[in-house]
DRENDO-1510 file (C-alpha; in Angstrom, 1 decimal, always signed):
<recs>
REC; n; res; u; v; w
REC; 1; MET; -80.3; -20.1; +57.0 .
REC; 2; VAL; -79.7; -22.1; +53.7 .
REC; 3; SER; -80.3; -20.2; +50.6 .
REC; 4; GLU; -81.6; -21.9; +47.5 .
REC; 5; PRO; -79.2; -21.9; +44.5 .
REC; 6; ALA; -80.3; -19.6; +41.7 .
REC; 7; THR; -81.8; -21.4; +38.8 .
REC; 8; VAL; -79.6; -21.1; +35.8 .
REC; 9; ARG; -81.1; -21.6; +32.4 .
REC; 10; PRO; -79.0; -23.5; +29.9 .
REC; 11; PRO; -77.9; -21.4; +26.9 .
REC; 12; LYS; -80.1; -21.8; +23.8 .
REC; 13; PRO; -78.5; -24.3; +21.4 .
REC; 14; LEU; -76.5; -22.5; +18.8 .
REC; 15; PHE; -75.2; -24.5; +15.9 .
REC; 16; SER; -71.5; -24.2; +15.0 .
REC; 17; ASN; -70.6; -22.0; +12.2 .
REC; 18; VAL; -68.5; -24.9; +10.9 .
REC; 19; SER; -70.3; -28.2; +10.1 .
REC; 20; PRO; -68.5; -31.2; +8.7 .
REC; 21; ALA; -71.8; -32.2; +7.0 .
REC; 22; VAL; -72.4; -28.9; +5.3 .
REC; 23; PRO; -69.4; -26.7; +4.7 .
REC; 24; SER; -69.8; -23.0; +4.3 .
REC; 25; PRO; -69.9; -21.9; +0.7 .
REC; 26; CYS; -68.0; -18.7; +1.6 .
REC; 27; ILE; -64.9; -18.2; -0.5 .
REC; 28; SER; -63.9; -14.9; +1.3 .
REC; 29; LEU; -65.0; -12.7; -1.6 .
REC; 30; CYS; -67.6; -10.9; +0.3 .
REC; 31; ARG; -69.3; -8.3; -2.0 .
REC; 32; LEU; -73.0; -7.7; -2.2 .
REC; 33; ASP; -74.8; -6.9; -5.5 .
REC; 34; GLU; -77.9; -4.7; -5.8 .
REC; 35; GLN; -80.1; -7.6; -4.7 .
REC; 36; LYS; -78.0; -8.1; -1.6 .
REC; 37; VAL; -76.6; -11.4; -2.9 .
REC; 38; CYS; -72.9; -12.1; -2.3 .
REC; 39; LEU; -70.8; -12.2; -5.4 .
REC; 40; GLY; -68.5; -14.8; -3.9 .
REC; 41; CYS; -70.9; -17.5; -2.5 .
REC; 42; PHE; -74.2; -16.4; -4.1 .
REC; 43; ARG; -76.0; -16.5; -0.7 .
REC; 44; HIS; -78.5; -13.7; +0.0 .
REC; 45; VAL; -77.5; -11.5; +3.0 .
REC; 46; GLU; -80.3; -12.9; +5.1 .
REC; 47; ASP; -79.1; -16.5; +4.4 .
REC; 48; ILE; -75.6; -15.4; +5.4 .
REC; 49; ARG; -77.0; -14.0; +8.7 .
REC; 50; GLU; -79.0; -17.2; +9.3 .
REC; 51; TRP; -76.1; -19.6; +8.6 .
REC; 52; ARG; -74.7; -19.6; +12.1 .
REC; 53; SER; -78.0; -20.7; +13.7 .
REC; 54; ALA; -79.2; -22.9; +10.9 .
REC; 55; ASP; -79.2; -26.7; +11.2 .
REC; 56; ASP; -77.7; -28.9; +8.5 .
REC; 57; ALA; -81.0; -29.3; +6.6 .
REC; 58; ARG; -81.5; -25.6; +6.4 .
REC; 59; ARG; -77.9; -25.1; +5.3 .
REC; 60; ARG; -78.4; -27.6; +2.5 .
REC; 61; VAL; -81.4; -25.5; +1.3 .
REC; 62; ILE; -79.3; -22.3; +1.5 .
REC; 63; CYS; -76.5; -23.9; -0.5 .
REC; 64; ALA; -79.0; -25.2; -3.1 .
REC; 65; GLU; -80.5; -21.8; -3.5 .
REC; 66; ALA; -77.1; -20.2; -3.9 .
REC; 67; GLU; -76.1; -22.8; -6.5 .
REC; 68; GLN; -79.3; -21.9; -8.5 .
REC; 69; ARG; -78.4; -18.2; -8.3 .
REC; 70; LYS; -74.8; -19.0; -9.4 .
REC; 71; ALA; -76.1; -21.1; -12.4 .
REC; 72; SER; -78.4; -18.3; -13.5 .
REC; 73; THR; -75.6; -15.7; -13.8 .
</recs>
């Protein structure tokens, strides 16, 4: 009797934490303020969590929003 091979699902695509197109704004000064914004890179904690799975277009938006936060301080 020949058994059928089990179907294996490919892993969901997960973007690299490192992108040559959009480098992480992290400067290793990880402290959150009262609004849950990092005092080092000015990303919101939810943006930091999303970063690993975000594509380059979303990363550019996150960086732009962080720059706006930084400029308004």
